[in-house]
GUPAFI-851600 format. One record per residue (C-alpha): residue number from 1; chain; residue in one letter; x, y, z. Coordinates in Angstrom, 3 decimals, padded with zeros to 6 digits, m for minus. Layout:
REM GUPAFI-851600
r num=NUM; cadena=A; residuo=a; u=X; v=Y; w=Z .
...
***
This chain:
REM GUPAFI-851600
r num=1; cadena=A; residuo=m; u=060.150; v=086.525; w=106.228 .
r num=2; cadena=A; residuo=d; u=059.118; v=089.956; w=107.450 .
r num=3; cadena=A; residuo=g; u=060.529; v=091.982; w=104.547 .
r num=4; cadena=A; residuo=q; u=063.319; v=093.580; w=106.587 .
r num=5; cadena=A; residuo=g; u=065.913; v=091.653; w=104.616 .
r num=6; cadena=A; residuo=a; u=065.105; v=093.809; w=101.592 .
r num=7; cadena=A; residuo=t; u=066.633; v=096.869; w=103.265 .
r num=8; cadena=A; residuo=a; u=070.356; v=096.360; w=103.669 .
r num=9; cadena=A; residuo=d; u=072.222; v=097.311; w=106.806 .
r num=10; cadena=A; residuo=p; u=073.841; v=100.770; w=106.363 .
r num=11; cadena=A; residuo=q; u=077.151; v=099.465; w=107.745 .
r num=12; cadena=A; residuo=l; u=077.084; v=096.631; w=105.234 .
r num=13; cadena=A; residuo=q; u=076.328; v=099.053; w=102.409 .
r num=14; cadena=A; residuo=h; u=079.225; v=101.268; w=103.520 .
r num=15; cadena=A; residuo=f; u=081.557; v=098.256; w=103.688 .
r num=16; cadena=A; residuo=i; u=080.510; v=097.133; w=100.203 .
r num=17; cadena=A; residuo=e; u=081.061; v=100.635; w=098.813 .
r num=18; cadena=A; residuo=i; u=084.560; v=100.821; w=100.322 .
r num=19; cadena=A; residuo=e; u=085.447; v=097.385; w=098.975 .
r num=20; cadena=A; residuo=s; u=084.129; v=098.367; w=095.527 .
r num=21; cadena=A; residuo=q; u=086.276; v=101.502; w=095.589 .
r num=22; cadena=A; residuo=k; u=089.320; v=099.408; w=096.541 .
r num=23; cadena=A; residuo=q; u=088.613; v=097.038; w=093.669 .
r num=24; cadena=A; residuo=r; u=088.243; v=099.907; w=091.172 .
r num=25; cadena=A; residuo=f; u=091.511; v=101.417; w=092.426 .
r num=26; cadena=A; residuo=q; u=093.327; v=098.090; w=092.080 .
r num=27; cadena=A; residuo=q; u=091.980; v=097.654; w=088.546 .
r num=28; cadena=A; residuo=l; u=093.129; v=101.169; w=087.661 .
r num=29; cadena=A; residuo=v; u=096.624; v=100.527; w=089.031 .
r num=30; cadena=A; residuo=h; u=096.824; v=097.219; w=087.155 .
r num=31; cadena=A; residuo=q; u=095.698; v=098.830; w=083.904 .
r num=32; cadena=A; residuo=m; u=098.084; v=101.757; w=084.346 .
r num=33; cadena=A; residuo=t; u=100.979; v=099.418; w=085.114 .
r num=34; cadena=A; residuo=e; u=100.265; v=097.340; w=082.020 .
r num=35; cadena=A; residuo=v; u=100.042; v=100.369; w=079.708 .
r num=36; cadena=A; residuo=c; u=103.113; v=102.129; w=081.075 .
r num=37; cadena=A; residuo=w; u=105.202; v=098.948; w=081.258 .
r num=38; cadena=A; residuo=e; u=104.592; v=098.209; w=077.578 .
r num=39; cadena=A; residuo=k; u=105.301; v=101.797; w=076.613 .
r num=40; cadena=A; residuo=c; u=108.418; v=102.466; w=078.704 .
r num=41; cadena=A; residuo=m; u=110.248; v=099.234; w=079.454 .
r num=42; cadena=A; residuo=d; u=112.716; v=098.297; w=076.740 .
r num=43; cadena=A; residuo=k; u=114.959; v=095.931; w=078.631 .
r num=44; cadena=A; residuo=p; u=114.440; v=094.801; w=082.215 .
r num=45; cadena=A; residuo=g; u=117.423; v=095.282; w=084.493 .
r num=46; cadena=A; residuo=p; u=118.370; v=095.684; w=088.128 .
r num=47; cadena=A; residuo=k; u=117.831; v=099.469; w=087.970 .
r num=48; cadena=A; residuo=l; u=115.771; v=101.923; w=085.945 .
r num=49; cadena=A; residuo=d; u=117.777; v=104.364; w=083.912 .
r num=50; cadena=A; residuo=s; u=116.727; v=108.017; w=084.040 .
r num=51; cadena=A; residuo=r; u=115.014; v=107.878; w=080.633 .
r num=52; cadena=A; residuo=t; u=112.884; v=104.891; w=081.633 .
r num=53; cadena=A; residuo=e; u=112.060; v=106.432; w=084.990 .
r num=54; cadena=A; residuo=m; u=110.919; v=109.689; w=083.353 .
r num=55; cadena=A; residuo=c; u=108.875; v=107.703; w=080.843 .
r num=56; cadena=A; residuo=f; u=107.072; v=105.916; w=083.698 .
r num=57; cadena=A; residuo=v; u=106.457; v=109.181; w=085.549 .
r num=58; cadena=A; residuo=n; u=105.060; v=110.869; w=082.429 .
r num=59; cadena=A; residuo=c; u=102.975; v=107.839; w=081.507 .
r num=60; cadena=A; residuo=v; u=101.423; v=107.611; w=084.971 .
r num=61; cadena=A; residuo=e; u=100.702; v=111.350; w=085.023 .
r num=62; cadena=A; residuo=r; u=099.037; v=111.216; w=081.584 .
r num=63; cadena=A; residuo=f; u=097.072; v=108.139; w=082.608 .
r num=64; cadena=A; residuo=i; u=095.791; v=109.917; w=085.720 .
r num=65; cadena=A; residuo=d; u=095.009; v=113.089; w=083.743 .
r num=66; cadena=A; residuo=t; u=093.105; v=111.092; w=081.151 .
r num=67; cadena=A; residuo=s; u=091.173; v=109.128; w=083.755 .
r num=68; cadena=A; residuo=q; u=090.248; v=112.342; w=085.580 .
r num=69; cadena=A; residuo=f; u=089.151; v=113.973; w=082.316 .
r num=70; cadena=A; residuo=i; u=086.928; v=111.001; w=081.476 .
r num=71; cadena=A; residuo=l; u=085.381; v=110.968; w=084.956 .
r num=72; cadena=A; residuo=n; u=084.685; v=114.701; w=084.781 .
r num=73; cadena=A; residuo=r; u=083.115; v=114.325; w=081.348 .
r num=74; cadena=A; residuo=l; u=080.917; v=111.470; w=082.548 .
r num=75; cadena=A; residuo=e; u=079.799; v=113.534; w=085.545 .
r num=76; cadena=A; residuo=q; u=078.944; v=116.460; w=083.260 .
r num=77; cadena=A; residuo=t; u=076.995; v=114.165; w=080.962 .
r num=78; cadena=A; residuo=q; u=075.162; v=112.647; w=083.924 .
r num=79; cadena=A; residuo=r; u=074.262; v=116.088; w=085.297 .
r num=80; cadena=A; residuo=s; u=073.071; v=117.354; w=081.924 .
r num=81; cadena=A; residuo=r; u=070.935; v=114.250; w=081.414 .
r num=82; cadena=A; residuo=g; u=069.541; v=114.657; w=084.922 .
r num=83; cadena=A; residuo=s; u=068.557; v=118.266; w=084.307 .
r num=84; cadena=A; residuo=f; u=067.198; v=117.317; w=080.879 .
r num=85; cadena=A; residuo=s; u=065.047; v=114.582; w=082.458 .
r num=86; cadena=A; residuo=e; u=063.813; v=116.997; w=085.124 .
r num=87; cadena=A; residuo=n; u=062.856; v=119.542; w=082.451 .
r num=88; cadena=A; residuo=m; u=061.026; v=116.873; w=080.430 .
r num=89; cadena=A; residuo=s; u=058.931; v=115.850; w=083.439 .
r num=90; cadena=A; residuo=d; u=057.727; v=119.440; w=084.103 .
***
């Protein structure tokens, strides 16, 4: 072994990142579907009535808003910790 195996191929890394993003998206959709289905679906039928449809729309929008808020908060926390760590090392 010449040690080159330790550095991954950039194309492979890119592929893995894309696949990871797909997986996270699928998990988010599954979670959102589960939450909104339990909240909005009273009785399954061949069509959604307008009340159920609006409930799903509102639920999905709130779910997305909440997820975005959490991601933004985590990014802020990460940035503040990063700047705190940089200040501590000075």
